C-alpha positions in Angstrom: 0.1 0.0 0.0 1.1 3.6 -0.5 1.8 5.9 2.4 0.9 9.5 2.6 3.5 12.0 3.8 3.0 14.0 6.9 2.5 17.2 4.9 -0.4 15.5 3.0 -2.3 14.5 6.1 -5.2 16.6 7.2 -4.9 18.8 10.3 -6.4 17.7 13.5 -9.5 19.6 14.6 -11.9 19.8 17.5 -14.3 17.8 15.6 -11.8 15.1 15.1 -11.2 14.9 18.9 -14.9 14.9 19.6 -15.4 12.1 17.1 -12.6 10.2 18.7 -14.4 10.6 22.1 -17.6 9.1 20.8 -15.6 6.2 19.3 -13.9 5.6 22.7 -17.1 5.4 24.7 -17.1 2.2 26.5 -13.5 1.4 25.4 -11.3 3.9 27.2 -12.0 4.8 30.8 -12.8 8.5 31.8 -9.8 8.5 34.2 -10.0 10.1 37.7 -9.0 13.6 38.7 -7.4 13.6 42.0 -6.4 16.7 44.1 -3.0 17.0 45.6 -2.9 19.0 48.8 0.9 18.9 48.9 1.4 20.3 45.5 -1.4 22.8 46.0 0.3 24.2 49.0 3.6 24.3 47.0 2.3 26.0 44.0 0.0 28.2 46.0 -3.1 27.2 44.0 -5.2 24.0 43.4 -3.3 21.2 41.7 -5.1 18.3 40.3 -3.7 15.0 38.9 -5.2 13.6 35.7 -4.7 9.9 36.4 -4.1 8.2 32.9 -1.9 5.8 34.8 -5.2 4.2 35.7 -6.3 3.9 32.1 -6.7 0.4 30.5 -3.3 -0.9 29.8 -1.8 1.6 32.2 -1.4 4.6 30.0 -3.2 6.9 27.5 -1.8 5.1 24.5 -5.0 2.9 24.2 -6.9 6.1 23.1 -4.9 6.9 20.0 -4.2 3.3 19.0 -7.9 2.4 19.1 -9.0 5.4 17.0 -6.3 4.8 14.4 -7.0 1.0 14.0 -10.8 1.6 14.2 -10.5 4.0 11.2 -8.8 1.5 8.9 -10.6 0.2 5.8 -11.8 -3.4 5.8 -9.0 -4.5 3.5 -6.5 -2.8 5.8 -7.9 -4.4 8.9 -7.6 -7.8 6.9 -3.9 -7.3 6.4 -3.4 -6.8 10.2 -1.3 -4.1 12.0 2.2 -3.7 13.2 3.8 -1.5 15.8 7.0 -0.9 17.5 7.3 0.0 21.1 9.2 -0.5 24.4 5.9 -0.8 26.3 2.9 1.5 26.5 2.2 1.9 22.7 2.7 -1.9 22.4 0.1 -2.7 25.0 -2.3 -0.1 23.6 -2.1 -1.5 20.1 -2.3 -5.0 21.3 -5.6 -4.4 23.2 -7.1 -2.2 20.7 -6.5 -4.7 18.0 -8.0 -7.5 20.0 -11.1 -5.4 20.8 -11.4 -4.6 17.0 -10.7 -8.3 15.9 -7.5 -7.2 14.0 -4.3 -9.2 14.0 -1.4 -7.4 15.6 2.3 -7.9 15.5 4.4 -5.8 17.9 8.2 -5.3 17.7 9.8 -4.7 21.0 13.6 -4.1 21.9 15.4 -7.2 23.2 15.9 -5.4 26.4 12.3 -4.6 27.1 11.1 -5.4 30.6 9.6 -8.8 30.9 6.2 -7.5 32.5 5.7 -5.2 29.5 6.5 -8.1 27.0 4.1 -10.4 28.9 1.3 -7.8 29.1 1.5 -7.2 25.3 1.2 -10.9 24.6 -1.7 -11.2 27.1 -3.6 -8.4 25.3 -3.3 -10.6 22.1 -0.4 -9.4 20.0 2.4 -11.5 18.5 5.6 -10.1 20.1 8.8 -10.0 18.1 12.0 -9.0 19.9 14.4 -7.1 17.7 17.3 -4.6 18.2 18.7 -3.1 21.3 17.1 0.5 21.0 13.7 1.6 19.8 15.0 3.1 16.6 16.1 -0.4 15.4 12.8 -1.8 16.5 11.0 0.8 14.6 13.0 0.0 11.4 12.2 -3.7 11.8 8.5 -3.0 12.2 8.5 -0.8 9.1 10.3 -3.4 7.2 7.7 -6.0 8.2 4.9 -3.6 7.1 6.4 -3.2 3.7 6.9 -7.0 3.3 3.6 -8.1 4.5 1.1 -5.2 3.8 0.3 -4.9 7.5 -0.5 -1.3 8.5 2.1 0.4 10.5 0.6 2.1 13.6 2.8 5.0 14.5 2.9 5.9 18.2 2.4 9.6 17.8 2.8 10.9 14.2 -0.6 10.5 12.8 -3.8 12.7 13.0 -6.0 9.8 14.2 -3.5 9.1 17.1 -3.4 12.7 18.0 -7.3 13.0 17.9 -7.5 10.0 20.2 -5.1 11.4 22.7 -6.8 14.6 22.6 -9.8 13.2 24.4 -7.8 13.5 27.5 -8.0 17.3 27.1 -11.8 17.1 26.7 -12.0 15.2 29.9 -9.8 17.7 31.7 -12.2 20.5 30.7 -15.2 18.7 31.9 -13.7 17.5 35.2 -12.0 20.9 35.9 -13.7 23.7 34.0 -11.8 26.3 36.0 -8.3 25.1 34.9 -5.8 27.7 34.0 -2.7 25.6 33.3 -2.2 22.1 32.0 1.2 20.4 32.4 1.9 17.4 30.1 5.0 15.2 29.3 6.3 15.2 25.8 8.1 12.5 24.0 7.1 12.4 20.2 4.4 14.9 21.1 1.1 13.1 20.3 -0.4 13.5 23.8 0.5 17.2 24.1 -0.6 17.9 20.5 -4.0 16.2 21.1 -4.7 18.0 24.3 -3.6 21.3 22.8 -6.1 21.0 19.9 -9.0 20.1 22.3 -8.3 22.7 25.0 -7.2 25.7 22.9 -10.2 25.2 20.6 -12.5 25.6 23.6 -10.5 27.5 26.1 -7.7 29.6 24.4 -6.9 31.2 27.7 -5.6 28.0 29.2 -1.8 27.8 29.3 -0.4 24.4 28.2 3.2 23.5 29.4 5.0 20.6 27.9 7.8 18.8 29.8 10.8 16.8 28.5 13.5 14.9 30.2 16.6 17.0 29.9 18.6 14.1 28.4 16.1 13.5 25.7 14.8 17.1 24.9 14.3 17.3 21.2 11.6 19.9 21.2 13.5 23.0 22.5 16.1 23.0 19.8 13.4 22.0 17.2 11.1 24.8 18.1 14.1 27.1 17.9 15.0 25.9 14.5 11.4 25.9 13.2 11.6 22.2 12.2 12.1 18.8 13.8 15.7 18.4 15.0 17.0 14.9 16.1 18.8 14.5 19.4 21.6 11.9 19.2 21.7 9.2 21.8 18.8 10.4 24.1 19.5 9.3 27.7 16.8 9.2 30.4 15.2 6.8 32.8 11.8 8.1 31.4 11.5 5.6 28.5 7.9 6.8 27.8 9.3 10.2 26.6 12.7 9.0 25.4 12.2 10.0 21.8 15.0 11.3 19.7 13.0 13.4 17.2 9.6 15.1 17.3 7.0 13.8 15.1 6.2 16.0 12.0 2.4 16.1 12.6 2.5 16.8 16.5 5.5 19.2 16.0 3.4 21.6 13.8 0.6 21.6 16.4 2.7 22.1 19.4 4.6 24.9 17.7 1.3 26.7 17.2 -0.6 25.8 20.3 1.7 24.8 23.3 2.8 27.8 25.2 6.0 26.6 26.6 8.3 23.4 26.8 10.3 22.8 29.9 12.9 20.2 30.8 13.5 18.4 34.1 16.5 16.5 35.4 16.8 12.8 36.3 16.9 13.7 40.1 13.6 15.8 39.6 11.9 12.8 37.8 12.9 10.5 40.6 11.7 12.9 43.3 8.4 13.3 41.5 7.9 9.6 41.1 8.6 9.2 44.8 6.2 12.0 45.8 3.4 10.4 43.7 3.9 7.1 45.5 4.2 8.5 48.9 1.8 11.4 48.9 -0.9 10.5 46.2 -0.6 6.7 46.6 -0.3 6.5 42.9 2.1 4.2 40.9 3.5 6.3 38.0 6.3 5.7 35.6 9.0 8.3 35.3 7.5 9.8 32.0 4.1 10.0 33.8 5.8 11.9 36.7 7.4 14.5 34.5 4.6 17.2 35.0 4.9 16.7 38.6 8.7 17.1 38.3 8.2 20.4 36.5 6.0 21.7 39.3 8.4 20.7 41.9 11.4 22.4 40.1 9.7 25.8 39.7 6.3 25.9 41.6 6.0 29.6 41.2 5.8 29.5 37.4 2.3 27.9 37.1 -1.0 29.8 37.4 -3.7 27.7 39.1 -5.8 25.8 39.1 -3.2 23.4 37.5 -3.8 19.9 36.0 -0.8 17.7 35.7 -1.3 14.7 33.4 0.1 11.5 34.8 0.4 9.8 31.4 1.3 6.3 32.5 2.0 3.8 35.3 3.8 0.9 33.6 7.0 1.0 35.5 9.2 -2.1 35.6 9.6 -3.3 39.3 13.4 -3.4 38.9 13.6 0.2 37.6 11.1 1.3 40.3 13.4 0.0 43.0 16.3 1.9 41.4 14.3 5.1 40.9 12.9 5.1 44.5 16.4 4.8 45.8 17.6 7.6 43.5 14.6 9.7 44.6 15.3 9.1 48.3 18.9 10.0 47.7 17.9 13.2 45.9 15.8 14.1 48.9 18.6 13.4 51.3 16.8 10.3 52.7 19.3 7.8 51.5 23.0 8.1 51.9 25.9 5.9 50.8 29.1 6.4 52.8 32.6 4.8 52.2 35.1 5.2 54.9 38.2 3.5 56.3 38.8 2.0 59.7 41.2 -0.2 61.7 40.5 -3.9 60.9 40.2 -5.2 64.4 37.5 -7.0 66.5 34.8 -4.5 67.6 35.7 -1.8 65.1 32.4 -2.2 63.2 30.4 -2.2 66.4 32.0 1.1 67.3 31.2 2.6 63.9 27.5 1.5 64.2 27.5 3.1 67.7 28.5 6.5 66.2 25.6 6.1 63.5 23.2 5.2 66.3 23.9 8.3 68.2 23.0 10.5 65.2 20.0 8.3 64.5 20.9 7.0 61.0 19.4 3.6 60.1 21.9 1.3 58.6 20.3 -0.6 55.6 23.5 -2.4 54.3 27.1 -2.9 55.1 29.9 -4.3 52.9 33.6 -4.8 53.7 36.7 -4.6 51.5 39.9 -5.9 53.1 42.0 -6.9 50.0 42.8 -3.7 48.2 46.2 -2.4 47.4 45.2 1.1 48.5 44.6 0.0 52.0 47.1 -0.5 54.7 47.8 -3.7 56.2 45.6 -3.1 59.2 42.9 -1.1 57.4 39.5 -2.1 55.9 37.2 -0.1 53.8 33.5 -0.1 54.6 30.6 1.0 52.6 27.4 1.8 54.4 23.9 2.4 52.9 22.0 4.6 55.4 18.4 5.8 55.7 18.5 9.5 56.6 16.0 12.2 57.3 17.0 14.9 54.8 20.0 17.0 53.5 20.7 18.5 57.1 20.7 15.0 58.6 23.2 13.8 55.9 25.6 16.6 56.8 25.2 15.8 60.5 26.0 12.1 59.8 29.2 13.1 57.8 30.3 15.5 60.5 29.8 12.9 63.4 31.9 10.3 61.4 34.8 12.7 60.9 34.6 13.9 64.5 34.9 10.3 65.6 38.1 10.0 63.6 37.0 8.1 60.5 38.3 8.9 57.1 35.3 9.5 54.8 36.0 8.8 51.1 34.1 11.0 48.8 
């Protein structure tokens, strides 16, 4: 089959988004809008969390995938669909295809988390593992489409997908009609573009702020250049927004309708994920926590009421453990210390006594005795401590030095 170029595709309109909303009735959930007292106090205005992490398949991706596949011609459905994804889009395409009776094949990177692979298979897709990064997986899926005639379902660069994601914006206006600012994560741009079309068509006064991970921020240089610019080797824990190049279709919309694009650091992402878990009791993946990270990094920059879109909750348990530790460290609640002590009986007990006095909880201890850098009677100890904040971390370090220990930075 022939493929239309991005320039030949029709623009996304409010009518498209409203049509998508009707199509998704009974398919996608109208996800909850939860208030956050902590963030509201921080920002100085009401902050609400749009919980797309509680959507079917664990993210907003079902919306766009279903609308795209439902719009296929009968002969296109008969040929099946193919997609490439590290997780969320894979699951959205798999479930949408099953609901519509369409055969689906999903290419995933070889390193994709096992829970995401299993979930995609359980939703009915044939999963093929190919490549180490998503770009390689994407190329394999497009090659498969060319060879078999299956329709390639792009994760963000198609008007139908953007219209489907835009239904999140309609729900926000229905659930929080007084909203003044919407904060949403941006990867390729499909969700932000869809929300922008829906919201700006009805409420042009609402400010829309996009958020990218600093290590994978393709939109700021692209917007400055006036055309999509690729970022080489994007690096971030937030795989849901780890996209090296903006999509052509969402880029045009975001350039016209999104008021600002901000970036957040890995520490801010980790802290935001931890806050969502502890304060809001919501499991959110790093990409989904990016709007919260933006609020935490500059709370005075957002006029309220604010709606932060938690785009997904499909976080691998192994990654979650790492991110939580990272987030605790960023907040000064987790401290790793290396120090040297005399290797004699009772030395470790004496060290632990010092830590007990300053109320630092020891989580883990490891010894190194055979290192050429150590003296004959020395040992190196690494301690993982639970602490109570940055001030407490300083107190712990000071207490160790005052006790005569050599702390290794």
